MARBA-3410 file (N, C-alpha, C, O; in Angstrom, 1 decimal):
114
117.6,112.9,86.4,117.0,114.2,86.3,116.4,114.8,87.6,115.4,114.2,88.1 ~ 117.0,115.8,88.1,116.9,116.1,89.6,115.4,116.6,89.8,114.9,116.3,90.9 ~ 114.8,117.3,88.9,113.5,118.0,89.0,112.3,117.3,88.5,111.2,117.8,88.5 ~ 112.6,115.9,88.1,111.6,115.2,87.5,110.8,114.3,88.7,111.5,113.5,89.4 ~ 109.6,114.5,88.7,108.8,113.7,89.5,108.9,112.3,89.6,109.0,111.7,90.6
108.9,111.7,88.4,108.9,110.2,88.4,110.5,109.7,88.8,110.6,108.6,89.3 ~ 111.6,110.6,88.4,112.7,110.1,88.8,112.9,110.1,90.3,113.5,109.3,90.9 ~ 112.2,111.2,91.0,112.1,111.4,92.4,111.3,109.9,93.1,111.6,109.3,94.1 ~ 110.3,109.5,92.4,109.8,108.4,92.9,110.5,107.0,92.8,110.5,106.2,93.7 ~ 111.2,107.0,91.7,112.2,106.0,91.5,113.3,106.0,92.3,113.7,104.9,92.7
113.9,107.1,92.8,115.0,107.4,93.9,114.5,107.2,95.3,115.2,107.2,96.3 ~ 113.1,107.0,95.5,112.5,106.8,96.7,112.4,108.2,97.6,112.3,108.1,98.9 ~ 112.5,109.4,96.9,112.4,110.5,97.6,111.0,111.1,97.7,110.7,112.0,98.5 ~ 110.1,110.5,96.8,108.6,110.6,96.9,108.0,109.2,97.1,108.4,108.3,96.4 ~ 107.3,109.0,98.1,106.8,107.7,98.1,105.5,107.3,97.2,104.6,108.1,96.8
105.4,106.0,96.9,104.3,105.5,96.0,104.0,104.1,96.4,104.7,103.4,97.1 ~ 102.7,103.8,95.9,102.2,102.6,96.2,102.7,101.6,95.1,102.0,101.5,94.1 ~ 103.9,101.0,95.2,104.5,100.1,94.4,103.5,98.8,94.1,102.8,98.2,94.9 ~ 103.6,98.6,92.9,102.9,97.3,92.4,103.9,96.2,91.9,103.7,95.0,92.0 ~ 105.0,96.9,91.2,106.0,96.1,90.5,107.2,96.8,90.2,107.1,98.0,89.8
108.4,96.1,90.5,109.6,96.8,90.4,110.8,95.8,89.9,110.8,94.6,90.4 ~ 111.6,96.1,89.0,112.7,95.3,88.7,114.0,96.3,88.4,114.0,97.5,88.7 ~ 114.9,95.9,87.8,116.1,96.7,87.5,115.8,97.9,86.4,116.6,98.9,86.4 ~ 114.7,97.7,85.5,114.4,98.4,84.4,113.1,99.2,84.5,112.9,100.2,83.8 ~ 112.2,98.8,85.4,110.9,99.3,85.2,110.3,99.4,86.7,110.5,98.6,87.6
109.5,100.5,86.8,108.7,100.6,88.2,107.5,100.7,87.7,107.3,101.4,86.7 ~ 106.3,100.1,88.6,105.0,100.4,88.4,104.4,100.8,89.7,104.9,100.3,90.7 ~ 103.5,101.7,89.7,102.7,102.1,91.0,101.4,102.6,90.7,101.1,102.9,89.5 ~ 100.6,102.6,91.8,99.1,103.1,91.6,99.1,104.6,91.5,99.8,105.2,92.2 ~ 98.3,105.1,90.4,98.2,106.5,90.4,97.5,107.2,91.4,96.5,106.6,91.9
97.8,108.5,91.7,97.1,109.0,92.9,96.0,109.7,92.5,95.3,110.3,93.4 ~ 95.6,109.8,91.3,94.1,110.2,90.7,93.7,109.4,89.8,93.7,109.6,88.6 ~ 93.3,108.2,90.4,92.9,107.0,89.2,91.6,107.5,88.5,90.7,108.2,89.0 ~ 91.7,107.0,87.3,90.6,107.2,86.3,89.8,105.9,86.0,88.8,105.9,85.3 ~ 90.4,104.9,86.7,89.5,103.7,86.7,89.8,102.9,88.0,90.8,103.2,88.6
89.0,101.9,88.3,89.2,101.1,89.5,90.7,100.6,89.6,91.2,100.6,90.7 ~ 91.4,100.2,88.5,92.7,99.8,88.5,93.3,100.8,87.6,93.0,100.8,86.4 ~ 94.2,101.7,88.1,94.9,102.7,87.4,96.5,102.8,87.8,96.8,103.5,88.7 ~ 97.3,102.1,87.2,98.7,101.9,87.5,99.6,102.5,86.4,99.4,102.3,85.2 ~ 100.6,103.3,86.9,101.7,103.9,86.1,102.6,103.1,85.8,102.9,102.3,86.7
103.3,103.0,84.8,104.3,102.1,84.5,105.6,102.9,83.8,105.5,103.4,82.7 ~ 106.7,103.0,84.4,107.7,103.9,84.0,109.1,103.1,83.9,109.4,102.3,84.8 ~ 110.0,103.5,82.8,111.2,103.1,82.8,112.2,103.8,83.8,112.2,105.0,84.0 ~ 113.0,103.0,84.4,113.8,103.8,85.3,114.7,104.8,84.8,115.1,105.7,85.5 ~ 115.0,104.6,83.6,115.8,105.5,82.8,115.0,106.6,82.4,113.8,106.4,82.0
115.6,107.9,82.6,114.9,108.9,82.1,114.8,109.0,80.8,115.7,109.3,80.1 ~ 113.5,108.9,80.3,113.5,109.2,78.8,112.1,110.1,78.7,111.0,109.8,79.2 ~ 112.3,111.4,78.1,111.3,112.4,78.3,109.9,112.1,77.8,108.9,112.4,78.4 ~ 110.0,111.4,76.6,108.6,111.2,76.0,108.6,110.0,74.9,109.8,109.5,74.6 ~ 107.7,109.6,74.3,107.8,108.9,73.2,108.6,109.3,72.0,109.1,108.6,71.2
108.5,110.5,72.0,109.5,111.2,70.9,111.0,111.0,71.1,111.9,111.3,70.3 ~ 111.3,110.5,72.3,112.6,110.3,72.7,113.2,108.9,72.6,114.3,108.6,72.9 ~ 112.3,108.0,72.2,112.5,106.6,72.1,113.5,106.2,70.9,113.1,106.3,69.7 ~ 114.6,105.7,71.1,115.8,105.3,70.1,116.1,103.9,70.0,115.6,103.1,70.8 ~ 116.8,103.5,69.1,117.2,102.1,68.8,118.2,101.8,70.4,118.4,100.7,70.8
118.6,102.8,71.0,119.4,102.4,72.1,118.5,102.2,73.3,118.8,101.3,74.2 ~ 117.4,102.8,73.4,116.6,102.6,74.6,115.2,102.0,74.5,114.4,101.8,75.4 ~ 114.9,101.6,73.0,113.5,100.9,72.9,113.3,99.5,73.5,112.1,99.1,73.6 ~ 114.3,98.9,74.0,114.1,97.5,74.6,113.1,97.7,75.7,112.2,96.9,75.9 ~ 113.3,98.7,76.5,112.4,98.9,77.7,111.1,99.1,77.2,110.2,99.0,78.1
110.7,99.4,76.2,109.3,99.5,75.8,108.5,98.1,75.9,107.4,98.1,76.4 ~ 109.3,97.1,75.5,108.9,95.8,75.1,108.8,95.2,76.8,107.7,94.7,77.2 ~ 109.6,95.5,77.5,109.7,95.2,78.8,108.5,95.9,79.6,107.9,95.2,80.5 ~ 108.1,97.1,79.4,106.9,97.8,80.0,105.6,97.0,79.6,104.6,96.8,80.4 ~ 105.7,96.5,78.3,104.4,95.7,77.8,104.3,94.3,78.7,103.2,93.8,79.1
105.4,93.8,78.9,105.4,92.5,79.6,105.1,92.7,80.9,104.4,91.8,81.5 ~ 105.6,93.8,81.6,105.2,94.1,83.0,103.5,94.3,83.0,102.8,93.7,83.9 ~ 103.0,95.1,82.0,101.7,95.4,82.1,100.9,94.1,82.1,99.9,93.9,82.8 ~ 101.3,93.1,81.1,100.4,92.0,81.1,100.6,91.0,82.6,99.8,90.3,83.1 ~ 101.8,91.1,82.9,102.1,90.5,84.4,101.2,91.1,85.5,100.5,90.4,86.2
101.2,92.3,85.5,100.2,93.0,86.5,98.9,92.7,86.3,98.1,92.4,87.3 ~ 98.4,92.7,84.9,96.9,92.3,84.8,96.5,90.9,85.2,95.4,90.7,85.6 ~ 97.5,89.9,85.0,97.2,88.7,85.4,97.6,88.6,87.0,96.9,87.8,87.7 ~ 98.5,89.1,87.5,98.6,89.0,89.0,97.3,89.8,89.7,96.9,89.2,90.7 ~ 96.8,90.8,89.3,95.9,91.7,89.9,94.3,91.2,89.6,93.4,91.7,90.1
94.3,90.1,88.6,93.1,89.4,88.3,92.2,90.1,87.1,91.0,89.7,87.0 ~ 92.8,91.1,86.4,91.8,91.8,85.6,92.3,91.4,84.0,91.6,92.0,83.1 ~ 93.3,90.6,83.8,93.7,90.2,82.4,92.6,89.5,81.6,92.5,89.7,80.4 ~ 91.9,88.9,82.1,90.6,88.1,81.4,89.6,89.2,81.0,89.1,89.1,79.8 ~ 89.2,90.2,81.8,88.1,91.1,81.4,88.7,92.2,80.4,87.9,92.8,79.6
90.1,92.5,80.5,90.6,93.4,79.5,91.1,94.6,80.4,90.8,94.9,81.5 ~ 92.0,95.3,79.6,92.6,96.3,80.1,92.9,97.4,79.0,92.7,97.1,77.8 ~ 93.4,98.5,79.3,94.0,99.4,78.5,95.5,99.9,78.9,95.8,100.1,80.1 ~ 96.3,100.1,77.8,97.6,100.8,78.1,97.6,102.0,77.3,97.4,102.0,76.1 ~ 97.9,103.1,77.9,97.9,104.5,77.2,99.1,105.1,77.5,99.7,105.0,78.6
99.6,105.8,76.5,100.8,106.6,76.6,100.4,108.0,75.9,100.0,108.1,74.7 ~ 100.7,109.0,76.7,100.3,110.4,76.3,101.6,111.1,75.9,102.6,111.1,76.7 ~ 101.7,111.6,74.8,103.0,112.0,74.1,102.8,113.8,73.9,102.0,114.3,73.1 ~ 103.7,114.6,74.6,103.4,116.0,74.5,102.4,116.8,75.0,101.4,116.2,75.4 ~ 102.5,118.2,75.0,101.1,118.8,75.6,99.8,118.5,74.9,98.8,118.2,75.5
99.8,118.4,73.6,98.5,118.3,73.0,98.1,116.8,73.1,96.9,116.5,72.8 ~ 99.0,115.8,73.5,98.7,114.5,73.8,98.3,114.3,75.1,97.9,113.2,75.5 ~ 98.5,115.4,76.0,98.1,115.1,77.5,99.2,114.6,78.3,98.9,113.9,79.3 ~ 100.4,114.8,78.0,101.3,114.4,78.7,101.7,115.4,79.9,102.1,116.6,79.6 ~ 101.5,115.0,81.1,101.8,116.2,82.2,103.0,116.0,82.9,103.4,116.9,83.5
103.7,114.8,82.9,105.0,114.5,83.5,106.1,114.2,82.3,105.9,113.3,81.5 ~ 107.2,115.0,82.3,108.0,114.8,81.4,109.0,113.7,81.5,110.2,113.9,81.5 ~ 108.3,112.4,81.7,109.1,111.3,81.7,108.1,110.3,81.1,106.9,110.2,81.5 ~ 108.6,109.6,80.2,108.0,108.4,79.4,107.2,107.7,80.6,107.8,107.3,81.7 ~ 105.9,107.5,80.3,105.2,106.7,81.1,103.8,106.1,80.5,103.2,106.6,79.6
103.4,104.9,81.0,102.3,104.5,80.4,101.3,104.1,81.5,101.6,103.5,82.6 ~ 100.0,104.5,81.1,98.8,104.1,82.1,98.2,102.7,81.9,98.0,102.3,80.7 ~ 98.1,102.0,82.9,97.5,100.7,82.8,96.0,101.0,83.5,95.8,101.3,84.7 ~ 95.0,100.9,82.6,93.7,101.1,83.2,92.8,99.8,83.2,93.0,99.0,82.3 ~ 92.1,99.7,84.1,91.1,98.3,84.1,90.1,98.4,85.2,90.2,99.2,86.1
89.1,97.7,85.1,88.2,97.4,86.1,86.9,98.1,85.9,86.0,98.2,86.8 ~ 86.8,98.6,84.6,85.3,99.1,84.2,85.5,99.0,82.6,86.6,98.8,82.1 ~ 84.4,99.1,81.9,84.3,99.4,80.5,85.0,100.7,80.3,84.8,101.6,81.1 ~ 85.8,100.7,79.5,86.8,101.9,79.0,86.2,102.6,77.8,86.6,103.7,77.5 ~ 85.2,101.9,77.1,84.4,102.8,76.0,85.5,103.2,75.1,86.6,103.2,75.5
85.2,103.7,73.8,85.9,104.2,72.7,84.9,105.1,71.9,83.8,104.8,71.7 ~ 85.5,106.3,71.5,86.9,106.7,71.6,87.2,107.3,73.1,86.3,107.9,73.8 ~ 88.4,107.2,73.4,88.7,107.9,74.6,88.6,109.4,74.7,88.4,110.0,73.6 ~ 88.7,110.0,75.7,88.3,111.5,75.7,89.3,112.1,75.1,89.3,113.4,75.0
END
């Protein structure tokens, strides 16, 4: 998708602070972090939102959670805990129309969220 911010990051048209990359997933630091550790994890395939997950593309969701656990261990915050968040649609707070997950850690994240 040519006008998608995250597709442009995947294609290297927009720079990012990469934390992890493989053939299916890219993870990079959020430019407006909401916690000391705030990493965005996205599928390389353009999937608009959680509403667009299907039997054909759902395997990447498991991969994303594997990557979240790996990043948490590699960056040393797995033992203290972390949160993985997905916002879906306007009322859910989704601001980029490309499925993505926020990996947040490094402080007490409290409940309920905002």
